[in-house]
Z-matrix of the N, CA and C atoms (Angstrom, degrees):
N
C 1 1.453
C 2 1.532 1 108.17
N 3 1.313 2 115.58 1 124.43
C 4 1.463 3 117.83 2 -178.48
C 5 1.531 4 110.92 3 -82.66
N 6 1.312 5 115.40 4 174.01
C 7 1.473 6 122.44 5 -175.86
C 8 1.537 7 111.22 6 -59.83
N 9 1.337 8 117.13 7 -39.24
C 10 1.462 9 121.78 8 -179.23
C 11 1.528 10 110.44 9 -63.03
N 12 1.327 11 117.48 10 -44.06
C 13 1.462 12 120.99 11 -179.95
C 14 1.532 13 111.10 12 -66.47
N 15 1.343 14 116.39 13 -37.17
C 16 1.470 15 120.32 14 177.58
C 17 1.526 16 110.37 15 -62.94
N 18 1.337 17 114.98 16 -43.59
C 19 1.475 18 118.96 17 179.19
C 20 1.524 19 111.22 18 -65.51
N 21 1.328 20 116.04 19 -39.60
C 22 1.462 21 120.22 20 178.72
C 23 1.535 22 110.51 21 -64.30
N 24 1.323 23 117.40 22 -42.74
C 25 1.465 24 122.10 23 178.24
C 26 1.532 25 110.39 24 -63.90
N 27 1.331 26 116.08 25 -42.66
C 28 1.479 27 120.33 26 178.49
C 29 1.522 28 110.34 27 -64.83
N 30 1.324 29 117.10 28 -40.04
C 31 1.460 30 121.54 29 178.04
C 32 1.525 31 110.57 30 -62.74
N 33 1.323 32 117.48 31 -43.00
C 34 1.469 33 121.84 32 178.36
C 35 1.526 34 110.28 33 -62.89
N 36 1.339 35 116.56 34 -44.70
C 37 1.467 36 121.00 35 179.24
C 38 1.535 37 110.63 36 -61.28
N 39 1.323 38 116.43 37 -45.95
C 40 1.463 39 120.59 38 -179.82
C 41 1.533 40 111.65 39 -65.18
N 42 1.319 41 116.57 40 -37.33
C 43 1.473 42 120.72 41 177.42
C 44 1.527 43 110.62 42 -63.17
N 45 1.340 44 116.25 43 -43.09
C 46 1.465 45 120.50 44 178.23
C 47 1.529 46 110.63 45 -64.51
N 48 1.333 47 115.71 46 -42.76
C 49 1.465 48 120.62 47 179.20
C 50 1.532 49 110.51 48 -62.64
N 51 1.331 50 115.84 49 -41.55
C 52 1.456 51 120.71 50 178.36
C 53 1.532 52 110.58 51 -63.21
N 54 1.323 53 117.14 52 -42.20
C 55 1.473 54 120.84 53 179.29
C 56 1.531 55 110.72 54 -64.50
N 57 1.333 56 117.25 55 -41.21
C 58 1.464 57 120.52 56 177.69
C 59 1.529 58 110.64 57 -62.91
N 60 1.343 59 115.91 58 -41.99
C 61 1.460 60 120.27 59 178.71
C 62 1.527 61 110.10 60 -63.44
N 63 1.331 62 116.90 61 -43.37
C 64 1.463 63 121.40 62 178.22
C 65 1.527 64 110.49 63 -61.73
N 66 1.340 65 117.36 64 -44.44
C 67 1.461 66 120.74 65 178.85
C 68 1.534 67 111.21 66 -61.53
N 69 1.337 68 116.41 67 -42.36
C 70 1.469 69 120.39 68 177.36
C 71 1.526 70 110.97 69 -62.68
N 72 1.325 71 116.07 70 -43.15
C 73 1.464 72 120.37 71 178.68
C 74 1.528 73 110.57 72 -63.00
N 75 1.323 74 117.20 73 -42.41
C 76 1.472 75 120.82 74 177.96
C 77 1.530 76 110.68 75 -60.20
N 78 1.335 77 116.91 76 -41.65
C 79 1.474 78 120.33 77 178.12
C 80 1.525 79 110.87 78 -64.50
N 81 1.343 80 116.38 79 -42.67
C 82 1.465 81 120.05 80 179.11
C 83 1.526 82 111.83 81 -64.22
N 84 1.323 83 116.72 82 -43.09
C 85 1.465 84 120.66 83 178.51
C 86 1.528 85 110.11 84 -63.59
N 87 1.311 86 116.33 85 -42.72
C 88 1.466 87 120.80 86 179.11
C 89 1.531 88 110.95 87 -61.55
N 90 1.329 89 116.15 88 -44.52
C 91 1.473 90 120.96 89 178.95
C 92 1.527 91 110.43 90 -63.70
N 93 1.343 92 116.83 91 -44.26
C 94 1.461 93 121.45 92 -179.73
C 95 1.530 94 110.49 93 -64.04
N 96 1.323 95 116.82 94 -40.57
C 97 1.462 96 121.24 95 178.00
C 98 1.522 97 110.54 96 -62.14
N 99 1.329 98 116.02 97 -42.52
C 100 1.463 99 120.67 98 178.42
C 101 1.530 100 110.61 99 -61.46
N 102 1.331 101 116.83 100 -43.73
C 103 1.468 102 121.18 101 178.56
C 104 1.525 103 110.40 102 -62.45
N 105 1.334 104 116.87 103 -43.81
C 106 1.472 105 120.36 104 179.66
C 107 1.527 106 111.49 105 -64.89
N 108 1.325 107 117.45 106 -37.95
C 109 1.463 108 120.32 107 177.40
C 110 1.524 109 110.97 108 -64.66
N 111 1.323 110 116.91 109 -39.47
C 112 1.470 111 120.46 110 177.57
C 113 1.517 112 109.95 111 -65.02
N 114 1.347 113 117.24 112 -45.23
C 115 1.469 114 120.65 113 178.96
C 116 1.519 115 111.38 114 -62.06
N 117 1.328 116 117.04 115 -40.46
C 118 1.450 117 120.68 116 178.55
C 119 1.528 118 110.75 117 -63.27
N 120 1.312 119 116.22 118 -41.63
C 121 1.464 120 120.63 119 177.55
C 122 1.526 121 110.78 120 -62.31
N 123 1.315 122 116.40 121 -43.18
C 124 1.466 123 121.06 122 178.02
C 125 1.522 124 110.39 123 -61.59
N 126 1.341 125 117.17 124 -43.45
C 127 1.463 126 120.57 125 178.51
C 128 1.519 127 111.74 126 -62.36
N 129 1.328 128 117.25 127 -41.29
C 130 1.461 129 120.39 128 178.90
C 131 1.524 130 111.22 129 -64.22
N 132 1.312 131 116.83 130 -42.23
C 133 1.463 132 120.37 131 178.64
C 134 1.522 133 110.11 132 -66.73
N 135 1.340 134 117.10 133 -41.79
C 136 1.468 135 120.78 134 178.53
C 137 1.525 136 110.70 135 -60.41
N 138 1.335 137 116.70 136 -43.75
C 139 1.462 138 120.08 137 177.88
C 140 1.521 139 110.45 138 -62.06
N 141 1.325 140 116.76 139 -41.44
C 142 1.462 141 120.47 140 177.76
C 143 1.514 142 111.88 141 -61.62
N 144 1.319 143 116.53 142 -41.58
C 145 1.474 144 120.68 143 177.96
C 146 1.522 145 110.01 144 -63.71
N 147 1.332 146 116.93 145 -47.61
C 148 1.471 147 120.21 146 -179.91
C 149 1.524 148 111.95 147 -61.36
N 150 1.330 149 116.69 148 -34.75
C 151 1.464 150 119.71 149 -178.98
C 152 1.528 151 112.82 150 -66.78
N 153 1.312 152 118.42 151 -30.75
C 154 1.469 153 119.43 152 -176.86
C 155 1.520 154 113.61 153 -96.20
N 156 1.312 155 118.46 154 -7.22
C 157 1.467 156 120.23 155 175.46
C 158 1.527 157 107.64 156 -68.23
N 159 1.321 158 118.80 157 127.53
C 160 1.463 159 120.92 158 -174.16
C 161 1.529 160 114.13 159 -79.30
N 162 1.316 161 115.59 160 47.99
C 163 1.462 162 122.51 161 173.17
C 164 1.525 163 107.30 162 -136.20
N 165 1.319 164 115.85 163 161.59
C 166 1.456 165 121.78 164 178.56
C 167 1.528 166 107.63 165 -90.78
N 168 1.336 167 116.66 166 126.15
C 169 1.467 168 120.87 167 -177.98
C 170 1.525 169 109.64 168 -128.41
N 171 1.329 170 115.86 169 126.91
C 172 1.459 171 122.53 170 175.63
C 173 1.516 172 109.61 171 -123.78
N 174 1.322 173 116.49 172 141.68
C 175 1.454 174 123.10 173 168.68
C 176 1.519 175 107.65 174 -109.45
N 177 1.322 176 116.46 175 130.27
C 178 1.462 177 122.05 176 -176.73
C 179 1.521 178 108.03 177 -126.29
N 180 1.335 179 116.30 178 128.25
C 181 1.461 180 119.73 179 -176.65
C 182 1.533 181 110.92 180 -80.95
N 183 1.341 182 117.95 181 172.97
C 184 1.470 183 120.53 182 -177.60
C 185 1.533 184 114.16 183 -61.12
N 186 1.346 185 117.37 184 -19.77
C 187 1.468 186 120.91 185 177.77
C 188 1.524 187 112.33 186 -90.34
N 189 1.340 188 116.81 187 9.28
C 190 1.463 189 124.47 188 176.73
C 191 1.526 190 113.39 189 75.43
N 192 1.337 191 117.46 190 15.83
C 193 1.452 192 121.02 191 177.26
C 194 1.525 193 109.67 192 -89.18
N 195 1.319 194 116.27 193 138.65
C 196 1.462 195 121.38 194 176.85
C 197 1.524 196 107.89 195 -76.54
N 198 1.326 197 115.88 196 116.73
C 199 1.458 198 121.20 197 -175.06
C 200 1.530 199 112.72 198 -113.46
N 201 1.316 200 116.34 199 -7.96
C 202 1.458 201 120.09 200 178.13
C 203 1.521 202 109.10 201 -153.15
N 204 1.312 203 115.11 202 142.33
C 205 1.465 204 119.62 203 170.11
C 206 1.520 205 108.10 204 -156.33
N 207 1.311 206 115.09 205 145.84
C 208 1.457 207 118.35 206 178.40
C 209 1.531 208 109.31 207 -88.08
N 210 1.318 209 114.87 208 -179.96
C 211 1.469 210 121.38 209 -176.58
C 212 1.529 211 111.78 210 -58.81
N 213 1.315 212 117.10 211 -42.52
C 214 1.469 213 120.76 212 -179.74
C 215 1.527 214 110.97 213 -64.42
N 216 1.321 215 116.60 214 -35.52
C 217 1.465 216 120.75 215 178.10
C 218 1.524 217 110.49 216 -66.61
N 219 1.326 218 116.56 217 -43.21
C 220 1.468 219 120.03 218 178.74
C 221 1.519 220 111.01 219 -64.06
N 222 1.331 221 116.99 220 -37.25
C 223 1.469 222 120.46 221 178.60
C 224 1.524 223 111.52 222 -67.47
N 225 1.330 224 116.79 223 -39.61
C 226 1.465 225 121.21 224 -177.09
C 227 1.527 226 111.66 225 -75.58
N 228 1.326 227 116.69 226 -32.47
C 229 1.467 228 122.26 227 -178.62
C 230 1.533 229 109.43 228 -124.59
N 231 1.346 230 118.42 229 72.08
C 232 1.478 231 120.55 230 -178.30
C 233 1.526 232 110.64 231 -76.38
N 234 1.308 233 115.67 232 74.93
C 235 1.458 234 123.06 233 -171.57
C 236 1.522 235 109.38 234 -101.21
N 237 1.314 236 119.00 235 103.31
C 238 1.457 237 121.61 236 176.28
C 239 1.522 238 113.52 237 76.41
N 240 1.333 239 116.22 238 -175.40
C 241 1.456 240 122.55 239 -175.74
C 242 1.516 241 114.71 240 -64.27
N 243 1.328 242 117.99 241 -40.15
C 244 1.465 243 121.73 242 179.88
C 245 1.516 244 110.93 243 -99.75
N 246 1.314 245 116.83 244 19.91
C 247 1.448 246 119.10 245 -173.86
C 248 1.514 247 108.09 246 71.45
N 249 1.295 248 117.61 247 -149.79
C 250 1.464 249 119.77 248 -176.58
C 251 1.527 250 115.23 249 -78.93
N 252 1.318 251 117.93 250 -5.58
C 253 1.473 252 120.65 251 -176.62
C 254 1.527 253 111.51 252 -58.70
N 255 1.334 254 114.94 253 135.78
C 256 1.451 255 121.27 254 176.96
C 257 1.515 256 114.36 255 83.87
N 258 1.322 257 116.69 256 -0.36
C 259 1.463 258 120.83 257 -179.60
C 260 1.516 259 110.99 258 -103.51
N 261 1.309 260 115.42 259 154.66
C 262 1.458 261 121.72 260 176.09
C 263 1.526 262 108.70 261 -69.08
N 264 1.298 263 116.45 262 133.92
C 265 1.463 264 120.30 263 -176.77
C 266 1.525 265 112.06 264 -60.52
N 267 1.334 266 118.08 265 -29.72
C 268 1.467 267 120.91 266 -179.05
C 269 1.523 268 111.79 267 -69.10
N 270 1.339 269 117.17 268 -23.51
C 271 1.459 270 121.29 269 177.05
C 272 1.522 271 112.05 270 -83.81
N 273 1.331 272 116.72 271 -27.47
C 274 1.461 273 121.61 272 -173.88
C 275 1.525 274 111.67 273 -90.69
N 276 1.334 275 116.84 274 -44.54
C 277 1.459 276 121.10 275 -171.88
C 278 1.526 277 112.04 276 -89.17
N 279 1.321 278 114.17 277 156.37
C 280 1.461 279 121.06 278 176.17
C 281 1.531 280 109.66 279 -70.10
N 282 1.328 281 117.09 280 164.17
C 283 1.468 282 119.36 281 176.44
C 284 1.530 283 112.59 282 -56.19
N 285 1.324 284 117.60 283 -36.51
C 286 1.472 285 120.41 284 -179.06
C 287 1.529 286 111.23 285 -64.36
N 288 1.328 287 116.97 286 -42.62
C 289 1.471 288 120.58 287 178.89
C 290 1.528 289 109.53 288 -67.52
N 291 1.321 290 117.25 289 -42.63
C 292 1.470 291 120.18 290 179.05
C 293 1.530 292 111.81 291 -64.47
N 294 1.324 293 117.66 292 -36.09
C 295 1.473 294 119.68 293 176.64
C 296 1.528 295 110.55 294 -63.95
N 297 1.325 296 116.26 295 -41.17
C 298 1.467 297 120.12 296 177.37
C 299 1.531 298 109.94 297 -59.13
N 300 1.311 299 117.58 298 -46.59
C 301 1.467 300 121.17 299 179.49
C 302 1.530 301 110.34 300 -63.41
N 303 1.333 302 116.88 301 -41.78
C 304 1.470 303 120.70 302 -179.76
C 305 1.530 304 112.17 303 -62.28
N 306 1.323 305 116.99 304 -28.32
C 307 1.470 306 120.45 305 179.51
C 308 1.534 307 112.27 306 -64.70
N 309 1.317 308 116.90 307 -17.23
C 310 1.465 309 120.41 308 179.45
C 311 1.521 310 111.31 309 -62.22
N 312 1.317 311 117.27 310 -21.74
C 313 1.471 312 120.69 311 177.97
C 314 1.523 313 111.33 312 -66.30
N 315 1.345 314 117.46 313 -28.96
C 316 1.464 315 121.04 314 -178.44
C 317 1.522 316 114.35 315 -112.13
N 318 1.333 317 117.40 316 -19.24
C 319 1.466 318 121.40 317 -176.83
C 320 1.522 319 110.01 318 -120.11
N 321 1.314 320 115.01 319 151.24
C 322 1.467 321 119.91 320 -179.05
C 323 1.527 322 111.96 321 -70.12
N 324 1.320 323 118.07 322 -51.64
C 325 1.465 324 123.03 323 -178.29
C 326 1.524 325 109.93 324 -137.61
N 327 1.330 326 117.71 325 76.55
C 328 1.463 327 118.87 326 -176.96
C 329 1.526 328 112.40 327 -64.21
N 330 1.334 329 114.21 328 144.92
C 331 1.467 330 122.26 329 178.93
C 332 1.513 331 107.89 330 -136.32
N 333 1.335 332 115.94 331 151.34
C 334 1.462 333 120.20 332 176.51
C 335 1.515 334 109.04 333 -165.81
N 336 1.324 335 115.12 334 153.88
C 337 1.462 336 119.72 335 169.66
C 338 1.512 337 107.34 336 -82.12
N 339 1.330 338 114.98 337 133.25
C 340 1.456 339 120.50 338 -173.98
C 341 1.523 340 109.34 339 -134.63
N 342 1.320 341 116.11 340 143.13
C 343 1.459 342 120.97 341 173.35
C 344 1.515 343 108.96 342 -105.61
N 345 1.320 344 115.18 343 133.52
C 346 1.457 345 121.56 344 173.25
C 347 1.526 346 105.13 345 -126.05
N 348 1.323 347 114.97 346 111.81
C 349 1.461 348 118.69 347 -172.42
C 350 1.513 349 108.13 348 64.50
N 351 1.291 350 117.76 349 -125.21
C 352 1.467 351 123.30 350 179.01
C 353 1.531 352 112.06 351 -98.57
N 354 1.340 353 117.42 352 0.95
C 355 1.460 354 121.59 353 -174.16
C 356 1.525 355 110.96 354 -99.63
N 357 1.351 356 114.44 355 145.32
C 358 1.463 357 120.34 356 178.13
C 359 1.525 358 109.95 357 -108.36
N 360 1.340 359 114.56 358 140.74
C 361 1.457 360 121.76 359 -178.14
C 362 1.518 361 110.64 360 -136.86
N 363 1.324 362 115.18 361 155.18
C 364 1.459 363 120.40 362 164.51
C 365 1.524 364 105.19 363 -96.44
N 366 1.320 365 116.24 364 115.15
C 367 1.453 366 121.04 365 -179.41
C 368 1.510 367 111.14 366 -94.66
N 369 1.323 368 116.37 367 139.59
C 370 1.462 369 122.55 368 176.40
C 371 1.520 370 108.74 369 -137.47
N 372 1.328 371 115.28 370 145.09
C 373 1.463 372 121.16 371 179.58
C 374 1.527 373 108.26 372 -126.88
N 375 1.333 374 115.25 373 136.77
C 376 1.468 375 121.16 374 179.10
C 377 1.522 376 109.26 375 -134.63
N 378 1.337 377 115.90 376 144.32
C 379 1.467 378 121.20 377 172.39
C 380 1.513 379 109.18 378 -83.68
N 381 1.328 380 115.71 379 143.39
C 382 1.455 381 120.36 380 171.15
C 383 1.522 382 107.42 381 -83.83
N 384 1.326 383 116.85 382 139.25
C 385 1.460 384 120.06 383 -173.86
C 386 1.522 385 113.95 384 -109.07
N 387 1.318 386 117.76 385 -5.70
C 388 1.457 387 119.50 386 -178.46
C 389 1.519 388 110.83 387 -76.49
N 390 1.295 389 116.32 388 149.11
C 391 1.457 390 122.27 389 -179.02
C 392 1.527 391 111.31 390 -60.14
N 393 1.322 392 117.59 391 -44.12
C 394 1.458 393 120.67 392 -176.96
C 395 1.525 394 113.18 393 -83.37
N 396 1.312 395 117.95 394 -17.72
C 397 1.459 396 121.85 395 -176.87
C 398 1.511 397 110.14 396 -116.55
N 399 1.303 398 116.26 397 78.75
C 400 1.455 399 120.23 398 179.37
C 401 1.517 400 108.85 399 -92.75
N 402 1.306 401 115.49 400 150.51
C 403 1.453 402 120.65 401 179.91
C 404 1.509 403 109.98 402 132.52
N 405 1.329 404 115.12 403 -155.44
C 406 1.463 405 120.07 404 -177.62
C 407 1.517 406 110.63 405 -137.57
N 408 1.321 407 114.84 406 163.28
C 409 1.465 408 122.75 407 174.29
C 410 1.515 409 106.75 408 -119.89
N 411 1.322 410 115.87 409 130.67
C 412 1.460 411 122.75 410 173.19
C 413 1.519 412 107.26 411 -108.73
N 414 1.333 413 115.62 412 127.29
C 415 1.449 414 121.66 413 179.66
C 416 1.530 415 108.06 414 -121.88
N 417 1.326 416 115.62 415 129.64
C 418 1.464 417 120.74 416 175.82
C 419 1.531 418 106.88 417 -118.73
N 420 1.346 419 114.83 418 114.79
C 421 1.460 420 121.59 419 -176.67
C 422 1.530 421 107.78 420 -102.31
N 423 1.339 422 116.68 421 121.67
C 424 1.468 423 118.65 422 -177.90
C 425 1.522 424 111.70 423 -61.21
N 426 1.322 425 115.62 424 138.31
C 427 1.463 426 122.31 425 173.49
C 428 1.517 427 108.18 426 -101.60
N 429 1.297 428 117.03 427 135.24
C 430 1.472 429 120.52 428 -178.86
C 431 1.498 430 112.67 429 -72.77
């Protein structure tokens, strides 16, 4: 076998190897896309569930920015174009709500009765414990 035939054989082998690698990558991308689509669907359903729960729910990140709120939260705190999202909680919430959140530094699950406007709520604050989801959840449950 001369040098030209060896190079041609090596080129064919490398081309086949490249095609196999490409096929494997396509399968991995397809699988990853499927997983992301499922996660996105789950997130959309979760948001829908949170929106219809008749309590006020806020997610606040470690920098004190409001990063999540359900429909009831947006209705209760109609702050700006996107509601309270993207704003510092100290600018959005009343002193009473902020004091409740601040108590989380000393208490595990602080609770308090809170008035927002003319409405009364039982407020509760919880820390998120997942590695990827750091921050806190503020829940305001309407009192009859």
